[in-house]
DOFI-264581 format. One record per residue (C-alpha): residue number from 1; x, y, z. Coordinates in steps of 0.001 Angstrom, whole numbers, plus 500000, padded with zeros to 6 digits. Example, Ala and Ser with C-alpha at 12.3 -4.5 7.8 and 13.67 -1.06 7.14 Angstrom:
// residues 2
numar / xx / yy / zz
1 / 512300 / 495500 / 507800
2 / 513670 / 498940 / 507140
***
This chain:
// residues 489
numar / xx / yy / zz
1 / 703161 / 721461 / 280848
2 / 706043 / 723619 / 279626
3 / 703606 / 726207 / 278186
4 / 701655 / 726343 / 281454
5 / 704848 / 726943 / 283404
6 / 705844 / 729762 / 281066
7 / 702387 / 731294 / 281480
8 / 702673 / 731050 / 285270
9 / 706069 / 732735 / 285174
10 / 704675 / 735667 / 283184
11 / 701614 / 735881 / 285410
12 / 703561 / 735906 / 288656
13 / 705819 / 738689 / 287471
14 / 702911 / 740771 / 286177
15 / 702246 / 744099 / 287860
16 / 698437 / 743734 / 287928
17 / 696600 / 742952 / 291176
18 / 694491 / 740216 / 289589
19 / 697561 / 738454 / 288252
20 / 699262 / 738496 / 291635
21 / 696117 / 736997 / 293248
22 / 695888 / 734217 / 290666
23 / 699564 / 733342 / 290907
24 / 699485 / 731200 / 294114
25 / 696448 / 729275 / 292846
26 / 698069 / 728538 / 289479
27 / 701386 / 727522 / 291051
28 / 699621 / 725114 / 293423
29 / 697720 / 723620 / 290496
30 / 700908 / 723145 / 288500
31 / 702668 / 721510 / 291432
32 / 699759 / 719086 / 291845
33 / 699708 / 718233 / 288140
34 / 703491 / 717827 / 288105
35 / 703529 / 715507 / 291116
36 / 700720 / 713391 / 289686
37 / 702448 / 713153 / 286310
38 / 705928 / 712375 / 287606
39 / 705128 / 710275 / 290694
40 / 702088 / 708232 / 289689
41 / 702170 / 704951 / 291620
42 / 699410 / 703210 / 289647
43 / 698875 / 702209 / 286029
44 / 696115 / 700781 / 283866
45 / 696983 / 697300 / 282634
46 / 696824 / 696729 / 278877
47 / 695666 / 693127 / 278851
48 / 696413 / 692645 / 275164
49 / 700136 / 693076 / 275809
50 / 700430 / 689973 / 277993
51 / 701340 / 687389 / 275374
52 / 704549 / 685725 / 274256
53 / 705322 / 686574 / 270642
54 / 707480 / 684562 / 268292
55 / 709125 / 686506 / 265485
56 / 708150 / 686295 / 261867
57 / 710403 / 684141 / 259710
58 / 711404 / 687197 / 257701
59 / 712894 / 688931 / 260735
60 / 716194 / 690553 / 259722
61 / 718917 / 688964 / 261801
62 / 721902 / 690462 / 260003
63 / 722647 / 693077 / 262700
64 / 725587 / 692155 / 264900
65 / 727977 / 695052 / 265194
66 / 726393 / 698473 / 265480
67 / 729261 / 700948 / 265613
68 / 732428 / 701730 / 267536
69 / 732052 / 700786 / 271220
70 / 728505 / 699497 / 270635
71 / 727371 / 695903 / 270168
72 / 724055 / 694199 / 269569
73 / 722730 / 692116 / 272495
74 / 720626 / 689022 / 271716
75 / 718805 / 686578 / 273953
76 / 720464 / 683194 / 273662
77 / 717094 / 681606 / 272818
78 / 715844 / 684536 / 270720
79 / 714840 / 684492 / 267064
80 / 718243 / 685715 / 265855
81 / 720375 / 683437 / 268017
82 / 722055 / 680417 / 266395
83 / 721693 / 678609 / 269742
84 / 717909 / 678635 / 269860
85 / 716466 / 675138 / 270153
86 / 714554 / 674025 / 267087
87 / 710788 / 673483 / 267327
88 / 710655 / 675356 / 270618
89 / 708119 / 678126 / 271199
90 / 709251 / 681421 / 272655
91 / 707218 / 680755 / 275803
92 / 709014 / 677423 / 276263
93 / 712393 / 679096 / 275745
94 / 711647 / 681757 / 278360
95 / 710363 / 679132 / 280802
96 / 713600 / 677174 / 280440
97 / 715574 / 680356 / 281049
98 / 713699 / 681003 / 284270
99 / 714219 / 677415 / 285436
100 / 717969 / 677950 / 285028
101 / 717790 / 680681 / 287694
102 / 717612 / 678175 / 290536
103 / 720830 / 676413 / 289511
104 / 722561 / 679745 / 288938
105 / 721511 / 681144 / 292297
106 / 722671 / 678089 / 294219
107 / 726017 / 678082 / 292418
108 / 726500 / 681780 / 293202
109 / 725741 / 681215 / 296871
110 / 727986 / 678159 / 297072
111 / 730833 / 679880 / 295280
112 / 730532 / 683204 / 296989
113 / 729786 / 683141 / 300664
114 / 727946 / 680085 / 301957
115 / 727608 / 679959 / 305726
116 / 730671 / 678722 / 307548
117 / 732970 / 679127 / 304560
118 / 736236 / 680915 / 305078
119 / 736815 / 684289 / 303429
120 / 737355 / 684073 / 299676
121 / 740661 / 685431 / 298456
122 / 739931 / 688211 / 295922
123 / 742599 / 686774 / 293628
124 / 741035 / 683328 / 293642
125 / 737441 / 684163 / 292864
126 / 738033 / 684273 / 289106
127 / 738201 / 680485 / 289211
128 / 734833 / 680032 / 290939
129 / 732011 / 679139 / 288502
130 / 728951 / 681298 / 289103
131 / 726363 / 679344 / 287175
132 / 725410 / 675862 / 286170
133 / 725859 / 674574 / 282667
134 / 722075 / 674685 / 282389
135 / 722012 / 678350 / 283374
136 / 724714 / 679346 / 280895
137 / 723010 / 677466 / 278070
138 / 719520 / 678827 / 278684
139 / 719246 / 682075 / 280591
140 / 721653 / 684691 / 279332
141 / 722300 / 687264 / 276643
142 / 724940 / 686992 / 273946
143 / 727168 / 689400 / 272025
144 / 729430 / 688855 / 269029
145 / 733184 / 689359 / 269448
146 / 736213 / 688628 / 267291
147 / 739263 / 686635 / 268419
148 / 742545 / 686449 / 266529
149 / 744283 / 688040 / 263539
150 / 742374 / 688149 / 261277
151 / 739346 / 688135 / 263598
152 / 737309 / 684950 / 263907
153 / 733751 / 685798 / 265063
154 / 732141 / 684176 / 268098
155 / 728944 / 684617 / 270077
156 / 729714 / 684797 / 273778
157 / 727464 / 685017 / 276818
158 / 727468 / 688487 / 278416
159 / 727660 / 687761 / 282142
160 / 728191 / 690303 / 284922
161 / 728406 / 687435 / 287411
162 / 731525 / 685863 / 285868
163 / 735057 / 686955 / 285085
164 / 737351 / 685053 / 282724
165 / 736248 / 684754 / 279094
166 / 736375 / 681413 / 277301
167 / 735609 / 680177 / 273797
168 / 735746 / 676696 / 272210
169 / 739004 / 676019 / 270393
170 / 740004 / 673462 / 267787
171 / 740204 / 670658 / 268712
172 / 737402 / 670621 / 271316
173 / 735832 / 667391 / 272473
174 / 732118 / 667795 / 273200
175 / 731781 / 671486 / 272263
176 / 728562 / 672788 / 270743
177 / 728058 / 671959 / 267065
178 / 726294 / 675339 / 266668
179 / 729433 / 677303 / 267544
180 / 732452 / 677438 / 265272
181 / 735785 / 676543 / 266835
182 / 738612 / 679019 / 267206
183 / 741663 / 678083 / 265148
184 / 744804 / 679128 / 267083
185 / 747056 / 677983 / 264245
186 / 745499 / 680568 / 261898
187 / 746312 / 683537 / 264147
188 / 749926 / 684772 / 264529
189 / 748914 / 686810 / 267612
190 / 747766 / 683788 / 269637
191 / 749846 / 682749 / 272671
192 / 749588 / 680040 / 275302
193 / 750248 / 681334 / 278821
194 / 752490 / 679300 / 281077
195 / 752315 / 678507 / 284778
196 / 754902 / 681228 / 285390
197 / 752745 / 683961 / 283836
198 / 751279 / 686624 / 286110
199 / 747760 / 685815 / 284926
200 / 748124 / 682133 / 285741
201 / 749515 / 683014 / 289148
202 / 746294 / 684918 / 289866
203 / 744331 / 681708 / 289317
204 / 746631 / 679532 / 291451
205 / 745987 / 676468 / 289308
206 / 749634 / 675409 / 288926
207 / 751664 / 673732 / 291645
208 / 754904 / 675341 / 290422
209 / 756104 / 678342 / 288425
210 / 757386 / 676348 / 285470
211 / 757717 / 678550 / 282393
212 / 757613 / 675495 / 280110
213 / 754224 / 674179 / 281294
214 / 750980 / 675568 / 279860
215 / 748465 / 677028 / 282331
216 / 745503 / 674630 / 282220
217 / 742334 / 674885 / 284292
218 / 738949 / 673206 / 284581
219 / 735706 / 675094 / 285154
220 / 733327 / 672842 / 287109
221 / 729653 / 673717 / 287406
222 / 726954 / 672802 / 289903
223 / 725205 / 670358 / 287544
224 / 728432 / 668379 / 286955
225 / 729172 / 670174 / 283682
226 / 732764 / 671169 / 283125
227 / 735042 / 672883 / 280603
228 / 738774 / 672208 / 280232
229 / 740748 / 675267 / 279142
230 / 744233 / 676492 / 278379
231 / 744820 / 680058 / 279569
232 / 745776 / 682065 / 276486
233 / 746137 / 685577 / 275119
234 / 744958 / 686938 / 271797
235 / 743874 / 690077 / 269970
236 / 740200 / 690756 / 270727
237 / 738009 / 692670 / 268260
238 / 735143 / 694621 / 269805
239 / 733234 / 696045 / 266880
240 / 735870 / 698050 / 265012
241 / 738210 / 698332 / 268017
242 / 741016 / 695969 / 268964
243 / 742333 / 694892 / 272357
244 / 745827 / 693421 / 272293
245 / 746902 / 690499 / 274509
246 / 743412 / 689791 / 275858
247 / 743532 / 686877 / 278326
248 / 740907 / 684121 / 277975
249 / 740409 / 680389 / 278270
250 / 740848 / 678311 / 275100
251 / 738461 / 675387 / 275719
252 / 739461 / 671977 / 274411
253 / 736848 / 669782 / 276112
254 / 733287 / 670193 / 277425
255 / 731049 / 667768 / 279302
256 / 727453 / 667969 / 280497
257 / 724841 / 670635 / 279753
258 / 727573 / 673184 / 279130
259 / 728057 / 671461 / 275759
260 / 725002 / 673359 / 274473
261 / 726509 / 676722 / 275372
262 / 728606 / 679164 / 273371
263 / 731628 / 680840 / 274924
264 / 731400 / 683382 / 277717
265 / 732806 / 686837 / 278430
266 / 732823 / 687885 / 282078
267 / 731975 / 691467 / 283024
268 / 732711 / 691054 / 286747
269 / 735235 / 693026 / 288805
270 / 738128 / 690566 / 288854
271 / 741507 / 691605 / 287331
272 / 741002 / 689092 / 284491
273 / 737473 / 690194 / 283563
274 / 736649 / 692026 / 280330
275 / 736023 / 695227 / 282306
276 / 739459 / 695152 / 283935
277 / 741385 / 694093 / 280840
278 / 739845 / 696857 / 278703
279 / 739984 / 699591 / 281369
280 / 742460 / 701689 / 279375
281 / 740200 / 701657 / 276327
282 / 736764 / 701914 / 277957
283 / 737524 / 703525 / 281357
284 / 735811 / 700637 / 283201
285 / 732389 / 701844 / 282061
286 / 729799 / 699697 / 280298
287 / 726035 / 699730 / 279918
288 / 723335 / 697609 / 278351
289 / 719668 / 697896 / 277467
290 / 717561 / 694732 / 277320
291 / 714317 / 695076 / 275318
292 / 711020 / 693480 / 276322
293 / 711258 / 689745 / 276885
294 / 707736 / 689265 / 275514
295 / 709025 / 688979 / 271938
296 / 711740 / 686707 / 270555
297 / 712594 / 689214 / 267804
298 / 714513 / 691774 / 269794
299 / 718069 / 692975 / 269947
300 / 719340 / 695316 / 272630
301 / 722650 / 697116 / 272855
302 / 725867 / 697071 / 274846
303 / 727695 / 700419 / 275062
304 / 731317 / 700607 / 276190
305 / 733126 / 703657 / 277521
306 / 732198 / 706977 / 279094
307 / 729704 / 707760 / 276333
308 / 727299 / 705532 / 278255
309 / 727211 / 708148 / 281025
310 / 725356 / 710612 / 278793
311 / 722111 / 708595 / 278679
312 / 719095 / 710871 / 279093
313 / 717464 / 710778 / 282519
314 / 720250 / 708763 / 284134
315 / 720144 / 708580 / 287950
316 / 722844 / 706994 / 290077
317 / 723246 / 704928 / 293204
318 / 726615 / 703822 / 294648
319 / 728117 / 700482 / 293653
320 / 729059 / 698654 / 296831
321 / 731480 / 695793 / 297325
322 / 731802 / 692785 / 299574
323 / 735021 / 691252 / 300858
324 / 733237 / 687922 / 300833
325 / 732701 / 688163 / 297081
326 / 734422 / 691162 / 295498
327 / 733392 / 690403 / 291899
328 / 729664 / 690970 / 292443
329 / 728039 / 694345 / 291766
330 / 726340 / 695144 / 295065
331 / 723832 / 697986 / 295358
332 / 722183 / 699513 / 298424
333 / 718521 / 698475 / 298229
334 / 716975 / 700073 / 301326
335 / 713220 / 699913 / 300833
336 / 710287 / 698871 / 298640
337 / 706996 / 700607 / 297901
338 / 703850 / 699068 / 296428
339 / 701603 / 701775 / 295042
340 / 701689 / 704523 / 297647
341 / 702580 / 702175 / 300509
342 / 706158 / 701961 / 301781
343 / 706112 / 698378 / 302989
344 / 707349 / 697535 / 306466
345 / 710561 / 695513 / 306339
346 / 712469 / 694597 / 309532
347 / 715433 / 696900 / 310141
348 / 718705 / 695581 / 308708
349 / 717048 / 692996 / 306436
350 / 718459 / 694513 / 303254
351 / 721780 / 695768 / 304650
352 / 725096 / 694678 / 303172
353 / 726794 / 692348 / 305649
354 / 730543 / 692024 / 305053
355 / 730866 / 688920 / 307235
356 / 728266 / 686848 / 305353
357 / 728093 / 688570 / 301962
358 / 724382 / 689180 / 302415
359 / 723046 / 692129 / 300448
360 / 721628 / 692937 / 297017
361 / 723455 / 692472 / 293716
362 / 722474 / 693385 / 290164
363 / 723059 / 690559 / 287699
364 / 722610 / 690231 / 283933
365 / 722330 / 686437 / 283995
366 / 719578 / 685968 / 286588
367 / 716101 / 686396 / 285090
368 / 713717 / 686878 / 288035
369 / 714477 / 689219 / 290947
370 / 714905 / 687320 / 294223
371 / 714309 / 689070 / 297538
372 / 715226 / 687771 / 300982
373 / 712202 / 686398 / 302812
374 / 711189 / 689288 / 305126
375 / 711401 / 691795 / 302267
376 / 709647 / 689548 / 299774
377 / 706795 / 688647 / 302117
378 / 706160 / 692291 / 303021
379 / 706079 / 693354 / 299364
380 / 703954 / 690399 / 298275
381 / 701388 / 690876 / 301046
382 / 700971 / 694557 / 300195
383 / 700586 / 693674 / 296513
384 / 697901 / 691108 / 297293
385 / 695954 / 693511 / 299495
386 / 695861 / 696108 / 296762
387 / 694648 / 693593 / 294160
388 / 692130 / 691814 / 296398
389 / 689397 / 692425 / 293813
390 / 691078 / 690040 / 291336
391 / 690642 / 686263 / 291335
392 / 693820 / 684474 / 292364
393 / 695066 / 681494 / 290357
394 / 696997 / 678491 / 291642
395 / 700646 / 679218 / 292477
396 / 703392 / 677801 / 290293
397 / 706652 / 676189 / 291278
398 / 708343 / 679620 / 291386
399 / 705585 / 682243 / 291655
400 / 703208 / 682246 / 294627
401 / 701094 / 685272 / 293628
402 / 699166 / 684673 / 290411
403 / 695850 / 685911 / 289039
404 / 693415 / 684835 / 286381
405 / 693531 / 687547 / 283755
406 / 690380 / 689666 / 284175
407 / 688083 / 690443 / 281263
408 / 688665 / 694186 / 281480
409 / 691502 / 696546 / 282363
410 / 692269 / 697105 / 286024
411 / 694285 / 699509 / 288120
412 / 697683 / 698127 / 288979
413 / 699950 / 699253 / 291876
414 / 703458 / 699956 / 290622
415 / 706425 / 698658 / 292607
416 / 709241 / 701065 / 293459
417 / 712679 / 699878 / 294559
418 / 714443 / 702425 / 296758
419 / 718233 / 702521 / 296456
420 / 720900 / 704546 / 298270
421 / 721368 / 708226 / 297378
422 / 717656 / 708683 / 296771
423 / 717330 / 706604 / 293600
424 / 713715 / 705443 / 293456
425 / 713171 / 703012 / 290567
426 / 709464 / 702620 / 289740
427 / 709134 / 699463 / 287661
428 / 706903 / 699500 / 284593
429 / 703970 / 697109 / 284580
430 / 705649 / 694746 / 282088
431 / 708658 / 694419 / 284427
432 / 706412 / 693384 / 287306
433 / 703808 / 690967 / 285912
434 / 704704 / 687892 / 283876
435 / 702329 / 685712 / 281811
436 / 702530 / 682227 / 283271
437 / 701333 / 680403 / 280159
438 / 701531 / 680815 / 276404
439 / 698072 / 682358 / 276131
440 / 698671 / 684902 / 278909
441 / 695505 / 683825 / 280762
442 / 697355 / 683782 / 284100
443 / 699499 / 686696 / 285299
444 / 701995 / 686331 / 288145
445 / 704010 / 688720 / 290268
446 / 707472 / 688370 / 288689
447 / 709435 / 688233 / 291952
448 / 710447 / 685221 / 294004
449 / 712124 / 684006 / 297160
450 / 715657 / 682595 / 296996
451 / 715709 / 678807 / 296529
452 / 715049 / 677209 / 299885
453 / 713875 / 680478 / 301465
454 / 715659 / 681853 / 304497
455 / 716749 / 685419 / 305194
456 / 720545 / 685127 / 305408
457 / 721039 / 685037 / 301645
458 / 721549 / 687243 / 298620
459 / 718872 / 689369 / 297019
460 / 719341 / 689630 / 293240
461 / 718008 / 692344 / 290929
462 / 717322 / 690241 / 287834
463 / 717115 / 691031 / 284141
464 / 713311 / 690722 / 283848
465 / 713068 / 693792 / 286057
466 / 715808 / 695491 / 283991
467 / 713887 / 695347 / 280680
468 / 713792 / 698543 / 278605
469 / 716222 / 700346 / 280897
470 / 719724 / 701660 / 280291
471 / 721802 / 700014 / 283047
472 / 725180 / 701753 / 283417
473 / 728038 / 700223 / 285397
474 / 730528 / 702998 / 286137
475 / 733011 / 700720 / 287856
476 / 735760 / 703344 / 288062
477 / 733317 / 705808 / 289639
478 / 731782 / 703121 / 291908
479 / 728225 / 703917 / 290846
480 / 725326 / 702316 / 288992
481 / 723148 / 704401 / 286697
482 / 719606 / 703593 / 285585
483 / 717427 / 705354 / 283006
484 / 714282 / 704422 / 281140
485 / 714962 / 703575 / 277482
486 / 712773 / 702060 / 274786
487 / 715364 / 699798 / 273169
488 / 713064 / 697329 / 271443
489 / 714818 / 696462 / 268213
***
């Protein structure tokens, strides 16, 4: 393509009559080829790729810290995770992750903006749990961080839908046997925070400002899980970099499904989140790339700081905010195309509504993208029309548009999500179809309605649709960047 363009340039500036006559024809041809190459709305499906692959036993799982401001990202049920359930296939692990979405979604709605609830105080939302214990233990990605001096290493869930970090501390009743316990007594930089501390005041968990009483809090989750914590500060090691006086919860008791989980580090927008507490070091910029979910042997990457803004092919859309829930990362989804068809969605369906919190958020901990009912139905119906030549399979509990895998390749309409500022994100085939069984004999459209349906609810851009993309959160610049990236590791 580059050579043809150079040839056209020379031809058009030639002094010969023949060259000048050929120029318009060649330019038109190049424009047509360019448009077809860059804006193709269909793809041929490689049927062999639709399987769930467990890793070989000799998979090297030694990678944890990559370099300064860069960390390895693992699926919590992946081959290299110490939290993977024994004797569980990769397909089973992914299925359990997806099932956790329903609990997570309902907890987010209940905590954030449920109908009739009074406005949430921005200072209080750090204390609202955004997922169930089941969701935290099954459907997220983990990174390795160090707490204390010298650093004690811990896997923690990377969650853009939460804020305050927490890890299990010694002693901890009911904490996971797969996670080591932090030893406060072995770190001279560890401090308990009292009720009078500024950080505890943000949480409003104490009834007085007593400087002699430790700041204790309980995280309660939608499935009756809970974690008891003491608000603390400590030196945090991020790769080779150190963050002094990092505020987190030191957990001393866990009950319910949350007992299976490691700690958590929240990447939300609250003042006590990782993003806010490390703003001086990383300029409130972070990005991640999640490799294909089809294999358990992957590791992605988390990049911190402005270096993430240099990703090749990065395109931006504004990050929006909601007074109803200021910690969420809202984006302006304004349309959806299936193949070459811009589907018809009722006006205002996808708009951000400050009074209800309705809108679209991007979330690292939700697996499957959920779309409000009018938008989902319009997209699904267009998708079905364009694949009417395939034999439909029975719907599942979550997916209502499934097909028996055909015996030969077929043409597949790509789905494009249209965001504000002209960002059109055309999803690869593997981010749109999901094998519904271990053999991959049934393929489903990997989108769903919110639990319970309805149109006055959140839409969520989930991590299955974010696979093999560099997702950049430029919080300081109030923008979200997206670029294609093959980060299978």
